Every structure is written in structure tokens, then in C-alpha cells.
MARPAZA-348033 format. One record per residue (C-alpha): x, y, z; residue in one letter. Coordinates in nm, 4 decimals, always signed. Example, Ala and Ser with C-alpha at 12.3 -4.5 7.8 and 13.67 -1.06 7.14 Angstrom:
2
+----------+----------+----------+------+
|        u |        v |        w | resn |
+----------+----------+----------+------+
|  +1.2300 |  -0.4500 |  +0.7800 |    A |
|  +1.3670 |  -0.1060 |  +0.7140 |    S |
+----------+----------+----------+------+
This chain:
424
+----------+----------+----------+------+
|        u |        v |        w | resn |
+----------+----------+----------+------+
|  -6.1192 | +22.5149 |  -1.4818 |    X |
|  -5.9696 | +22.3729 |  -1.7975 |    X |
|  -5.6321 | +22.2012 |  -1.7693 |    X |
|  -5.4538 | +22.5019 |  -1.9211 |    X |
|  -5.6202 | +22.7252 |  -1.6598 |    X |
|  -5.5130 | +22.4888 |  -1.3835 |    X |
|  -5.1552 | +22.5102 |  -1.5122 |    X |
|  -5.1700 | +22.8901 |  -1.5014 |    X |
|  -5.3176 | +22.8658 |  -1.1522 |    X |
|  -5.0172 | +22.6620 |  -1.0378 |    X |
|  -4.7581 | +22.8705 |  -1.2243 |    X |
|  -4.8927 | +23.2016 |  -1.0907 |    X |
|  -4.8544 | +23.0864 |  -0.7318 |    X |
|  -5.2274 | +23.0814 |  -0.6533 |    X |
|  -5.1904 | +22.7285 |  -0.5183 |    X |
|  -4.8746 | +22.7963 |  -0.3129 |    X |
|  -5.0523 | +22.8231 |  +0.0228 |    X |
|  -5.2263 | +22.4893 |  -0.0279 |    X |
|  -4.9027 | +22.3253 |  -0.1445 |    X |
|  -4.7210 | +22.4501 |  +0.1629 |    X |
|  -5.0001 | +22.3148 |  +0.3830 |    X |
|  -4.9903 | +21.9734 |  +0.2166 |    X |
|  -4.6180 | +21.9221 |  +0.1647 |    X |
|  -4.4246 | +22.1790 |  +0.3706 |    X |
|  -4.2716 | +22.5090 |  +0.2618 |    X |
|  -3.9422 | +22.3529 |  +0.1528 |    X |
|  -4.1298 | +22.1303 |  -0.0941 |    X |
|  -4.3438 | +22.3986 |  -0.2594 |    X |
|  -4.1185 | +22.4590 |  -0.5601 |    X |
|  -4.0703 | +22.0875 |  -0.6287 |    X |
|  -4.4432 | +22.0223 |  -0.5952 |    X |
|  -4.5250 | +22.2992 |  -0.8415 |    X |
|  -4.3034 | +22.1238 |  -1.0951 |    X |
|  -4.4681 | +21.7916 |  -1.0128 |    X |
|  -4.8185 | +21.9344 |  -1.0522 |    X |
|  -4.7323 | +22.0969 |  -1.3846 |    X |
|  -4.5787 | +21.7746 |  -1.5123 |    X |
|  -4.8902 | +21.5747 |  -1.4239 |    X |
|  -5.1195 | +21.8387 |  -1.5739 |    X |
|  -4.9164 | +21.8371 |  -1.8962 |    X |
|  -4.9423 | +21.4594 |  -1.9203 |    X |
|  -5.3171 | +21.4699 |  -1.8555 |    X |
|  -5.3628 | +21.7348 |  -2.1245 |    X |
|  -5.1629 | +21.5269 |  -2.3718 |    X |
|  -5.3723 | +21.2214 |  -2.2885 |    X |
|  -5.7205 | +21.3732 |  -2.2683 |    X |
|  -5.6983 | +21.7190 |  -2.4261 |    X |
|  -5.7601 | +22.0609 |  -2.2699 |    X |
|  -6.0847 | +21.9861 |  -2.0875 |    X |
|  -6.2586 | +22.0910 |  -1.7675 |    X |
|  -6.0714 | +21.9165 |  -1.4887 |    X |
|  -6.0056 | +21.9021 |  -1.1149 |    X |
|  -5.7058 | +21.8130 |  -0.9008 |    X |
|  -5.7417 | +21.5457 |  -0.6317 |    X |
|  -5.4989 | +21.4144 |  -0.3729 |    X |
|  -5.4943 | +21.1294 |  -0.1197 |    X |
|  -5.2065 | +21.0773 |  +0.1251 |    X |
|  -5.0072 | +20.7797 |  +0.2390 |    X |
|  -5.0038 | +20.6976 |  +0.6074 |    X |
|  -4.7720 | +20.5981 |  +0.8865 |    X |
|  -4.8632 | +20.3709 |  +1.1745 |    X |
|  -4.7190 | +20.5200 |  +1.4927 |    X |
|  -4.8656 | +20.2865 |  +1.7531 |    X |
|  -5.0661 | +19.9663 |  +1.7411 |    X |
|  -4.8514 | +19.7295 |  +1.5361 |    X |
|  -5.0841 | +19.4566 |  +1.4019 |    X |
|  -5.3756 | +19.5527 |  +1.6249 |    X |
|  -5.6439 | +19.6689 |  +1.3805 |    X |
|  -5.7263 | +19.3227 |  +1.2437 |    X |
|  -5.7983 | +19.2108 |  +1.6019 |    X |
|  -6.0299 | +19.5107 |  +1.6604 |    X |
|  -5.7764 | +19.6867 |  +1.8794 |    X |
|  -5.6497 | +20.0433 |  +1.9058 |    X |
|  -5.4093 | +20.2278 |  +1.6779 |    X |
|  -5.2322 | +20.5622 |  +1.6536 |    X |
|  -5.1667 | +20.6645 |  +1.2944 |    X |
|  -5.1113 | +20.9710 |  +1.0781 |    X |
|  -5.1361 | +21.0782 |  +0.7162 |    X |
|  -4.8188 | +21.1891 |  +0.5405 |    X |
|  -4.7008 | +21.4470 |  +0.2900 |    X |
|  -4.6484 | +21.1757 |  +0.0282 |    X |
|  -4.9576 | +21.1336 |  -0.1857 |    X |
|  -5.1231 | +21.0086 |  -0.5008 |    X |
|  -5.2147 | +21.3111 |  -0.7138 |    X |
|  -5.4682 | +21.2983 |  -0.9983 |    X |
|  -5.6047 | +21.5224 |  -1.2702 |    X |
|  -5.9694 | +21.4207 |  -1.3118 |    X |
|  -6.2249 | +21.4917 |  -1.5857 |    X |
|  -6.5922 | +21.4047 |  -1.5298 |    X |
|  -6.7605 | +21.2124 |  -1.8117 |    X |
|  -7.1177 | +21.1082 |  -1.8889 |    X |
|  -7.0616 | +20.7507 |  -2.0059 |    X |
|  -7.0352 | +20.5679 |  -1.6700 |    X |
|  -6.6853 | +20.4467 |  -1.7599 |    X |
|  -6.3900 | +20.5099 |  -1.5314 |    X |
|  -6.0629 | +20.5473 |  -1.7193 |    X |
|  -5.7551 | +20.5603 |  -1.5002 |    X |
|  -5.4064 | +20.6118 |  -1.6351 |    X |
|  -5.0901 | +20.6258 |  -1.4295 |    X |
|  -4.7178 | +20.6350 |  -1.4812 |    X |
|  -4.5756 | +20.2865 |  -1.4903 |    X |
|  -4.8846 | +20.0713 |  -1.5427 |    X |
|  -5.1939 | +20.0345 |  -1.7583 |    X |
|  -5.5509 | +19.9998 |  -1.6350 |    X |
|  -5.8391 | +19.8820 |  -1.8522 |    X |
|  -6.1492 | +20.1056 |  -1.8623 |    X |
|  -6.4118 | +19.9969 |  -1.6092 |    X |
|  -6.7797 | +20.0195 |  -1.7078 |    X |
|  -6.9573 | +20.0854 |  -1.3783 |    X |
|  -7.3000 | +20.0019 |  -1.5159 |    X |
|  -7.1765 | +19.6512 |  -1.4263 |    X |
|  -7.1000 | +19.6449 |  -1.0532 |    X |
|  -7.0949 | +19.2688 |  -1.0106 |    X |
|  -6.7898 | +19.0940 |  -0.8674 |    X |
|  -6.5548 | +18.9759 |  -1.1431 |    X |
|  -6.3461 | +18.6848 |  -1.0190 |    X |
|  -6.0985 | +18.7335 |  -1.3009 |    X |
|  -6.0286 | +19.0873 |  -1.1707 |    X |
|  -5.9046 | +18.9678 |  -0.8302 |    X |
|  -5.5867 | +19.1482 |  -0.7221 |    X |
|  -5.6189 | +19.4108 |  -0.9953 |    X |
|  -5.6656 | +19.7870 |  -1.0052 |    X |
|  -5.9832 | +19.7320 |  -1.2053 |    X |
|  -6.1295 | +19.5404 |  -0.9104 |    X |
|  -6.0671 | +19.8303 |  -0.6731 |    X |
|  -6.2307 | +20.0737 |  -0.9156 |    X |
|  -6.5387 | +19.8563 |  -0.9635 |    X |
|  -6.5599 | +19.7793 |  -0.5915 |    X |
|  -6.5377 | +20.1444 |  -0.4920 |    X |
|  -6.8222 | +20.2363 |  -0.7270 |    X |
|  -7.0251 | +19.9364 |  -0.6094 |    X |
|  -6.9916 | +20.0386 |  -0.2450 |    X |
|  -7.1076 | +20.3927 |  -0.3221 |    X |
|  -7.4076 | +20.2647 |  -0.5177 |    X |
|  -7.5044 | +20.0132 |  -0.2484 |    X |
|  -7.5039 | +20.2912 |  +0.0114 |    X |
|  -7.7336 | +20.5067 |  -0.2027 |    X |
|  -7.4671 | +20.7498 |  -0.3203 |    X |
|  -7.4336 | +20.8614 |  -0.6806 |    X |
|  -7.1627 | +20.7350 |  -0.9127 |    X |
|  -7.0455 | +20.8325 |  -1.2573 |    X |
|  -6.7639 | +20.8091 |  -1.5052 |    X |
|  -6.4401 | +21.0020 |  -1.5190 |    X |
|  -6.0997 | +21.0110 |  -1.6815 |    X |
|  -5.7993 | +21.0426 |  -1.4524 |    X |
|  -5.4256 | +21.0676 |  -1.4907 |    X |
|  -5.2412 | +21.0091 |  -1.1635 |    X |
|  -4.8939 | +20.9713 |  -1.0226 |    X |
|  -4.7987 | +20.8580 |  -0.6748 |    X |
|  -4.4965 | +20.9101 |  -0.4538 |    X |
|  -4.6411 | +20.6816 |  -0.1840 |    X |
|  -4.3874 | +20.4014 |  -0.1890 |    X |
|  -4.5383 | +20.0566 |  -0.2561 |    X |
|  -4.4352 | +19.7969 |  +0.0000 |    X |
|  -4.3191 | +20.0643 |  +0.2437 |    X |
|  -4.5909 | +20.0431 |  +0.5045 |    X |
|  -4.7266 | +20.3779 |  +0.3807 |    X |
|  -5.0274 | +20.2050 |  +0.2240 |    X |
|  -5.0185 | +20.2917 |  -0.1437 |    X |
|  -5.3258 | +20.0740 |  -0.2110 |    X |
|  -5.5289 | +20.2465 |  +0.0620 |    X |
|  -5.4264 | +20.5877 |  -0.0743 |    X |
|  -5.5548 | +20.4795 |  -0.4156 |    X |
|  -5.8842 | +20.3574 |  -0.2692 |    X |
|  -5.9290 | +20.6845 |  -0.0796 |    X |
|  -5.8495 | +20.8793 |  -0.3964 |    X |
|  -6.1225 | +20.6942 |  -0.5877 |    X |
|  -6.3771 | +20.7519 |  -0.3116 |    X |
|  -6.2837 | +21.1184 |  -0.2832 |    X |
|  -6.3291 | +21.1654 |  -0.6579 |    X |
|  -6.6758 | +21.0079 |  -0.6570 |    X |
|  -6.7641 | +21.2082 |  -0.3465 |    X |
|  -6.6878 | +21.5455 |  -0.5016 |    X |
|  -6.7795 | +21.4841 |  -0.8641 |    X |
|  -7.1179 | +21.3257 |  -0.7960 |    X |
|  -7.2160 | +21.3791 |  -0.4313 |    X |
|  -7.1243 | +21.7437 |  -0.3636 |    X |
|  -6.8703 | +21.6386 |  -0.1005 |    X |
|  -7.1428 | +21.5020 |  +0.1297 |    X |
|  -6.9809 | +21.1610 |  +0.1846 |    X |
|  -6.7879 | +21.1382 |  +0.5129 |    X |
|  -6.4173 | +21.0484 |  +0.5259 |    X |
|  -6.5115 | +20.7539 |  +0.7474 |    X |
|  -6.7411 | +20.6124 |  +0.4780 |    X |
|  -6.4738 | +20.6625 |  +0.2123 |    X |
|  -6.2342 | +20.4612 |  +0.4300 |    X |
|  -6.4778 | +20.1784 |  +0.5034 |    X |
|  -6.5747 | +20.1659 |  +0.1375 |    X |
|  -6.2095 | +20.1315 |  +0.0405 |    X |
|  -6.1765 | +19.8378 |  +0.2774 |    X |
|  -6.4929 | +19.6861 |  +0.1249 |    X |
|  -6.3499 | +19.7179 |  -0.2269 |    X |
|  -6.0240 | +19.5548 |  -0.1188 |    X |
|  -6.1902 | +19.2728 |  +0.0776 |    X |
|  -6.4737 | +19.1849 |  -0.1598 |    X |
|  -6.3627 | +19.2856 |  -0.5107 |    X |
|  -5.9825 | +19.2819 |  -0.4878 |    X |
|  -6.0247 | +18.9705 |  -0.2680 |    X |
|  -5.7596 | +19.0539 |  -0.0120 |    X |
|  -5.8377 | +19.0508 |  +0.3614 |    X |
|  -5.7289 | +19.3671 |  +0.5403 |    X |
|  -5.8127 | +19.5729 |  +0.8452 |    X |
|  -5.9375 | +19.9303 |  +0.8338 |    X |
|  -5.6317 | +20.1128 |  +0.9680 |    X |
|  -5.4753 | +20.1996 |  +0.6330 |    X |
|  -5.7848 | +20.3419 |  +0.4689 |    X |
|  -5.8949 | +20.5313 |  +0.7787 |    X |
|  -5.5562 | +20.6973 |  +0.8284 |    X |
|  -5.5410 | +20.7993 |  +0.4611 |    X |
|  -5.8975 | +20.9305 |  +0.4566 |    X |
|  -5.9274 | +21.1118 |  +0.7903 |    X |
|  -5.5870 | +21.2796 |  +0.7901 |    X |
|  -5.3648 | +21.4280 |  +1.0607 |    X |
|  -5.2567 | +21.2348 |  +1.3690 |    X |
|  -5.5481 | +21.0216 |  +1.4815 |    X |
|  -5.6234 | +20.7724 |  +1.7568 |    X |
|  -5.8480 | +20.4924 |  +1.6326 |    X |
|  -6.0485 | +20.2298 |  +1.8193 |    X |
|  -6.1803 | +19.9441 |  +1.6045 |    X |
|  -6.3817 | +19.7687 |  +1.8788 |    X |
|  -6.6948 | +19.8314 |  +1.6718 |    X |
|  -6.5662 | +19.7651 |  +1.3182 |    X |
|  -6.8777 | +19.9116 |  +1.1568 |    X |
|  -6.8349 | +20.2372 |  +1.3484 |    X |
|  -6.4730 | +20.2842 |  +1.4521 |    X |
|  -6.4023 | +20.5715 |  +1.6905 |    X |
|  -6.1560 | +20.8196 |  +1.5406 |    X |
|  -6.0172 | +21.1089 |  +1.7430 |    X |
|  -5.7676 | +21.3541 |  +1.5992 |    X |
|  -5.4577 | +21.4222 |  +1.8086 |    X |
|  -5.2817 | +21.7570 |  +1.7843 |    X |
|  -4.9202 | +21.6535 |  +1.7349 |    X |
|  -4.6373 | +21.7488 |  +1.5021 |    X |
|  -4.2940 | +21.6011 |  +1.5802 |    X |
|  -4.1291 | +21.9178 |  +1.4477 |    X |
|  -4.2847 | +22.1185 |  +1.7316 |    X |
|  -4.0706 | +21.9148 |  +1.9719 |    X |
|  -3.7504 | +21.9299 |  +1.7676 |    X |
|  -3.7891 | +21.5912 |  +1.5956 |    X |
|  -3.7964 | +21.4672 |  +1.2381 |    X |
|  -4.0042 | +21.1639 |  +1.1443 |    X |
|  -3.7832 | +20.9449 |  +0.9237 |    X |
|  -3.8705 | +20.6200 |  +0.7514 |    X |
|  -3.5838 | +20.4077 |  +0.6215 |    X |
|  -3.6346 | +20.1560 |  +0.3444 |    X |
|  -3.4129 | +19.8679 |  +0.4490 |    X |
|  -3.4400 | +19.7196 |  +0.0999 |    X |
|  -3.5692 | +19.3774 |  +0.1963 |    X |
|  -3.8000 | +19.2161 |  -0.0572 |    X |
|  -4.1634 | +19.1331 |  +0.0224 |    X |
|  -4.1507 | +18.8493 |  -0.2305 |    X |
|  -4.2451 | +18.5105 |  -0.0868 |    X |
|  -4.3530 | +18.6636 |  +0.2443 |    X |
|  -4.7308 | +18.6435 |  +0.2108 |    X |
|  -4.7422 | +18.3423 |  +0.4425 |    X |
|  -4.5499 | +18.5357 |  +0.7088 |    X |
|  -4.8026 | +18.8217 |  +0.7085 |    X |
|  -5.1008 | +18.5860 |  +0.6953 |    X |
|  -4.9718 | +18.3852 |  +0.9915 |    X |
|  -4.9986 | +18.6807 |  +1.2322 |    X |
|  -5.3789 | +18.7300 |  +1.2258 |    X |
|  -5.4252 | +18.3547 |  +1.1828 |    X |
|  -5.2342 | +18.2721 |  +1.5015 |    X |
|  -5.3927 | +18.5576 |  +1.6953 |    X |
|  -5.7387 | +18.4358 |  +1.5996 |    X |
|  -5.6490 | +18.0792 |  +1.6977 |    X |
|  -5.5723 | +18.2043 |  +2.0470 |    X |
|  -5.8890 | +18.4145 |  +2.0553 |    X |
|  -6.1039 | +18.1159 |  +1.9565 |    X |
|  -5.9481 | +17.9069 |  +2.2297 |    X |
|  -6.0512 | +18.1862 |  +2.4679 |    X |
|  -6.4064 | +18.1790 |  +2.3315 |    X |
|  -6.3864 | +18.4825 |  +2.1020 |    X |
|  -6.3276 | +18.5537 |  +1.7334 |    X |
|  -6.0600 | +18.8191 |  +1.7817 |    X |
|  -5.8186 | +18.9168 |  +2.0583 |    X |
|  -5.9845 | +19.2559 |  +2.0953 |    X |
|  -6.2576 | +19.0714 |  +2.2876 |    X |
|  -6.0082 | +18.8977 |  +2.5199 |    X |
|  -5.8169 | +19.0024 |  +2.8320 |    X |
|  -5.4647 | +18.9547 |  +2.9602 |    X |
|  -5.6060 | +18.7675 |  +3.2589 |    X |
|  -5.7661 | +18.5133 |  +3.0241 |    X |
|  -5.4446 | +18.4772 |  +2.8266 |    X |
|  -5.2297 | +18.4132 |  +3.1330 |    X |
|  -5.4832 | +18.1773 |  +3.2903 |    X |
|  -5.4876 | +17.9678 |  +2.9728 |    X |
|  -5.1177 | +17.9922 |  +2.8837 |    X |
|  -5.0481 | +17.6209 |  +2.9188 |    X |
|  -5.3317 | +17.5077 |  +2.6935 |    X |
|  -5.2567 | +17.7846 |  +2.4402 |    X |
|  -4.8957 | +17.6650 |  +2.4173 |    X |
|  -5.0132 | +17.3087 |  +2.3662 |    X |
|  -5.2906 | +17.3754 |  +2.1154 |    X |
|  -5.1698 | +17.6881 |  +1.9316 |    X |
|  -4.7949 | +17.6953 |  +1.9888 |    X |
|  -4.5596 | +17.9274 |  +2.1703 |    X |
|  -4.5396 | +18.1880 |  +1.8952 |    X |
|  -4.9162 | +18.2253 |  +1.8910 |    X |
|  -4.9121 | +18.2852 |  +2.2666 |    X |
|  -4.6369 | +18.5475 |  +2.2315 |    X |
|  -4.8174 | +18.7235 |  +1.9488 |    X |
|  -5.1352 | +18.7379 |  +2.1549 |    X |
|  -4.9308 | +18.8752 |  +2.4452 |    X |
|  -4.7977 | +19.1465 |  +2.2126 |    X |
|  -5.1462 | +19.2405 |  +2.0977 |    X |
|  -5.2966 | +19.2743 |  +2.4437 |    X |
|  -5.0149 | +19.5055 |  +2.5524 |    X |
|  -4.9851 | +19.6908 |  +2.2221 |    X |
|  -5.3507 | +19.7912 |  +2.1988 |    X |
|  -5.3264 | +19.9437 |  +2.5493 |    X |
|  -4.9968 | +20.1062 |  +2.4545 |    X |
|  -5.1525 | +20.2761 |  +2.1505 |    X |
|  -5.4162 | +20.4315 |  +2.3771 |    X |
|  -5.1443 | +20.5499 |  +2.6171 |    X |
|  -4.9486 | +20.7056 |  +2.3302 |    X |
|  -5.2477 | +20.9182 |  +2.2305 |    X |
|  -5.3023 | +21.0207 |  +2.5920 |    X |
|  -4.9450 | +21.1358 |  +2.6557 |    X |
|  -4.9458 | +21.3297 |  +2.3282 |    X |
|  -5.2601 | +21.5088 |  +2.4372 |    X |
|  -5.0733 | +21.5889 |  +2.7599 |    X |
|  -4.7762 | +21.7058 |  +2.5476 |    X |
|  -4.5451 | +21.4613 |  +2.7272 |    X |
|  -4.2987 | +21.3889 |  +2.4494 |    X |
|  -4.0583 | +21.1903 |  +2.6688 |    X |
|  -4.3300 | +20.9443 |  +2.7711 |    X |
|  -4.4381 | +20.9168 |  +2.4064 |    X |
|  -4.0870 | +20.8274 |  +2.2905 |    X |
|  -4.0529 | +20.5624 |  +2.5600 |    X |
|  -4.3809 | +20.4061 |  +2.4490 |    X |
|  -4.2613 | +20.4041 |  +2.0881 |    X |
|  -3.9507 | +20.2116 |  +2.1916 |    X |
|  -4.1605 | +19.9737 |  +2.4016 |    X |
|  -4.3753 | +19.9098 |  +2.0954 |    X |
|  -4.0698 | +19.8359 |  +1.8847 |    X |
|  -3.9258 | +19.5959 |  +2.1403 |    X |
|  -4.2577 | +19.4143 |  +2.1690 |    X |
|  -4.2841 | +19.3767 |  +1.7907 |    X |
|  -3.9345 | +19.2291 |  +1.7757 |    X |
|  -3.9549 | +19.0071 |  +2.0842 |    X |
|  -4.3160 | +18.8902 |  +2.0916 |    X |
|  -4.4884 | +18.9681 |  +1.7625 |    X |
|  -4.1722 | +18.8532 |  +1.5819 |    X |
|  -4.2208 | +19.0514 |  +1.2603 |    X |
|  -3.8737 | +19.1998 |  +1.2283 |    X |
|  -3.6713 | +18.9050 |  +1.0942 |    X |
|  -3.7948 | +18.6132 |  +0.8850 |    X |
|  -3.7634 | +18.2928 |  +1.0852 |    X |
|  -3.4729 | +18.0806 |  +0.9605 |    X |
|  -3.3216 | +18.3447 |  +0.7313 |    X |
|  -3.0028 | +18.4191 |  +0.9230 |    X |
|  -2.8306 | +18.5828 |  +0.6246 |    X |
|  -3.0956 | +18.8506 |  +0.5586 |    X |
|  -3.2089 | +19.0518 |  +0.8590 |    X |
|  -3.2105 | +19.4034 |  +0.7192 |    X |
|  -3.4859 | +19.5424 |  +0.9426 |    X |
|  -3.2970 | +19.4173 |  +1.2473 |    X |
|  -2.9787 | +19.5821 |  +1.1205 |    X |
|  -3.1678 | +19.9073 |  +1.0636 |    X |
|  -3.3087 | +19.9024 |  +1.4162 |    X |
|  -2.9673 | +19.8284 |  +1.5666 |    X |
|  -2.8109 | +20.1172 |  +1.3744 |    X |
|  -3.0957 | +20.3440 |  +1.4813 |    X |
|  -3.0348 | +20.2606 |  +1.8459 |    X |
|  -2.6628 | +20.3278 |  +1.8055 |    X |
|  -2.7066 | +20.6670 |  +1.6370 |    X |
|  -3.0134 | +20.7950 |  +1.8224 |    X |
|  -2.9366 | +20.6569 |  +2.1677 |    X |
|  -3.1621 | +20.7964 |  +2.4376 |    X |
|  -3.2548 | +21.1103 |  +2.2449 |    X |
|  -3.5271 | +20.9671 |  +2.0187 |    X |
|  -3.7151 | +20.6481 |  +1.9321 |    X |
|  -3.7274 | +20.3754 |  +1.6675 |    X |
|  -3.9458 | +20.0776 |  +1.5754 |    X |
|  -4.0494 | +19.8459 |  +1.2960 |    X |
|  -4.3049 | +20.0107 |  +1.0677 |    X |
|  -4.6210 | +19.8509 |  +0.9340 |    X |
|  -4.6440 | +19.4830 |  +0.8512 |    X |
|  -4.2775 | +19.4103 |  +0.9130 |    X |
|  -4.0399 | +19.1404 |  +0.7795 |    X |
|  -3.9477 | +19.3742 |  +0.4929 |    X |
|  -4.0021 | +19.7371 |  +0.3996 |    X |
|  -3.9343 | +20.0186 |  +0.6415 |    X |
|  -3.8459 | +20.1142 |  +0.9950 |    X |
|  -3.9602 | +20.4332 |  +1.1650 |    X |
|  -3.7561 | +20.6732 |  +1.3760 |    X |
|  -3.8134 | +20.9986 |  +1.5617 |    X |
|  -3.4797 | +21.1767 |  +1.5297 |    X |
|  -3.3753 | +21.5090 |  +1.6819 |    X |
|  -3.3091 | +21.7792 |  +1.4224 |    X |
|  -2.9431 | +21.7975 |  +1.5235 |    X |
|  -2.8987 | +21.4221 |  +1.4677 |    X |
|  -3.0831 | +21.4060 |  +1.1352 |    X |
|  -2.7891 | +21.4440 |  +0.8984 |    X |
|  -2.5759 | +21.1872 |  +1.0803 |    X |
|  -2.8651 | +20.9429 |  +1.1012 |    X |
|  -2.9412 | +20.9729 |  +0.7309 |    X |
|  -2.5723 | +20.9402 |  +0.6413 |    X |
|  -2.5366 | +20.6190 |  +0.8405 |    X |
|  -2.8560 | +20.4618 |  +0.7055 |    X |
|  -2.7810 | +20.5595 |  +0.3468 |    X |
|  -2.4292 | +20.4190 |  +0.3755 |    X |
|  -2.5734 | +20.0814 |  +0.4679 |    X |
|  -2.8967 | +20.0589 |  +0.2672 |    X |
|  -2.8298 | +20.2897 |  -0.0283 |    X |
|  -2.8335 | +20.6613 |  -0.1042 |    X |
|  -3.2103 | +20.6807 |  -0.1502 |    X |
|  -3.3092 | +20.4886 |  +0.1636 |    X |
|  -3.4322 | +20.7634 |  +0.3972 |    X |
|  -3.7522 | +20.9652 |  +0.3751 |    X |
|  -3.7943 | +21.2679 |  +0.5994 |    X |
|  -4.1698 | +21.2989 |  +0.6362 |    X |
|  -4.4195 | +21.5521 |  +0.7614 |    X |
|  -4.7657 | +21.5023 |  +0.9020 |    X |
|  -5.0418 | +21.6090 |  +0.6661 |    X |
|  -5.3424 | +21.7675 |  +0.8365 |    X |
|  -5.6048 | +21.6430 |  +0.5902 |    X |
|  -5.6980 | +21.3194 |  +0.4184 |    X |
|  -5.8339 | +21.2784 |  +0.0669 |    X |
|  -5.9243 | +21.6165 |  -0.0829 |    X |
|  -6.0222 | +21.8033 |  -0.3959 |    X |
|  -5.7478 | +22.0650 |  -0.4327 |    X |
|  -5.8844 | +22.2721 |  -0.7203 |    X |
+----------+----------+----------+------+
């Protein structure tokens, strides 16, 4: 369809069922306005041409805090916040990507070599995504895209992974008839980020964004992670999933994030392995004294967190499959306590004046009490906390959090049952 036809398609309600599925019935009207706005901007930028609509979601980590980079287990889900793009196929092997708020140079994908000067840029992710497809024998080609995202950067919802999944989904449907698996799209996104963007990362973010729904993931074999969907929607049990942005800055925290996998791997190497996913609690305890001496106490505690947390993530998936919501909530709180006590990614060491995540967790405990659950979300130190809040407590919880962190701090989220998709 041409862009004008897509606009009519949205306006006439022919997309309403899909919008309700992706975002929830209460968001349908607002999403129609969003879609029309993005289509109008794409038409102004590229003209009224044959186009498609693509979407890739953000994600939330529910269990397995800092376990994926040690080849552990994770429970994660895709969300109803997404990056949405209007895409036009072209024949010139150039990918042009425009987005609200930033400019991206055109990327000629006849050149798929690594460009060191593109490190940490959007252009690197585009080139790397195309390079991964080509190396695997899949087809690539050019396109023009205009996109906007409501996946919050720095929130633990993985805006970069959503972008990588979007790119892979576009190439999949424009040039490969949808034959590329979501798992490959995820692994290819990780490849683009590791090799072209030049940032080390695990596979959790991309896999959660690409596969969709609630999913239990086991990264023991990093080349072939095991992904099993879990039938769970918090709303079915009377809960809302709420993320609160505690408004702490990620600036100057790169060393804090990097120290976690670094220290975990130091312990693993002392135990004769590369990652903690190959180690056991018995080994850790038996070597506690030498680990403390050679790696430090924090490294020992972080390894202790991992070995419990990876088991806990597996238990969370199991109790959800058994529909035991009370056991699930207790495990969520256990995870949060372990992250704070042992992983130590809630407050920045030495910064006694700024402990916003800790304040958010304390307030959550006070408001929610024994009726729900709360934990640090994602990387930690800054960004968001996660809470499962009963419907009847939602308004009070949001009021308290907004009064402390600002009127736009809380995000009531829904689980999205699909990953990256071509919508129309």
C-alpha cells in the first residue's frame, strides 16, 4: 500500500484489532493518532510511495538480574512500548533511517566492512545488521525508514535492542519473505552491537525483543539459547506491571556496569572456567577464602548472587507454569533483595547523597506491603525499578512515586505477545 492508503487503513479502523493486540484496548485511540502522525511525517519526507509498517518492542527483565552475560537463565518479556517505522524498499543498496530527535547518515551496504570511526553510532548498527544477514547467506537491500520510539532510553527496556530487532525484521520481510527466525534476528542484533557498534553485551535484550511474550531463556549454549514461552499476564491475576523511572543519571556509570561481569569472570577463572554459568555453588563455597583474597569480597558476593539468581529465574518460570502467583511474587522479592545485598547494583558505592533506586524500592515496600512485589530493573545503579502492584493499589502507588520522582515517573505496562513484526 502507498502511504496515503496506509493512513486510510488506520483511520477506517481496519488496524484496530492489531493495535488492541499490541498495545491494549485503552491505548487504541492514542496509537491511531501516533501511527497517523508517523505516516504523515514519512510522507512529507519521502513522498507518497509504497510502504510498510514495522514494529519492534522494548523488553522487561523479570528474573535473572545480570545472569545472561555469565550464560545463566533469565525470565523476560516484551512490552507494549515499541519503535514504530514506516519503511519503503529501494533498489540502491542504501539504508536511509530518519527518526525524531536525531540524524543518521545514509549507510551504503555494498560496503559491509567494520568502520572503526562508526563505533557507538547508529550507522554501525545498521551496517552490522546487514553484514550479519549477508554472512549467514540471507538477502539484504536498501530501504528508507522514518521511525519513532517510545521505548525509554536508559530505562532497562532496551531501546538499542529494539532498534536492532527492528532492522533485522525489516530485512527479513523486505528481502527474505519472512523466513528468518526471531532467534537469528536476536543473535544478529547482538553481533552488530558487539562487533560493529563495539559494545560488549549479552543476548537477553535482543532475544526478549525479538521473540516476544513472556519467555524463559537459558544461555548455557550461547550459539543456540533455549527459549520457552511462558503463558503469563499479570492482569489475569489482578496485578499491574509498573516501572518507575527514579530519575538517576547513567552518566559516569560505565565503570560500575563493566565491573559486574568483570568481577564475576574473575571468580569464574579462579574456579577454572570462563563464566559463572559453568561453576557451582559448592565450588564457590569451597574456594571462598581464596576468592576473597584474590578477587575481593564484592566479587565473591556477586558470584553468590549469580549462582542463586540463575536458579531463581528457572523457578520463576516453573511456578508461573503452575499458575502459583504467590510463589512467583516471593521469588521476585528474593531477586530484588539479592540484587541489593549481594550484586550491589542499587546504589553507587560512596554516593550517600544520591540513592534514588533505593528510595524507590523502600517506597514500593511501604505502599505495596505483602500484596505485591518489587525489585531493581535491568542494569541497576540508575534508571528504573519494577513492581507488580494490585489493581486496587495502583493509583496510590503511582501517586506516591510521582510525588517523589516527578509526575511522569511511572509507566503502567502490558505484556506484548509478539516480537518484531511487519504490521501492514
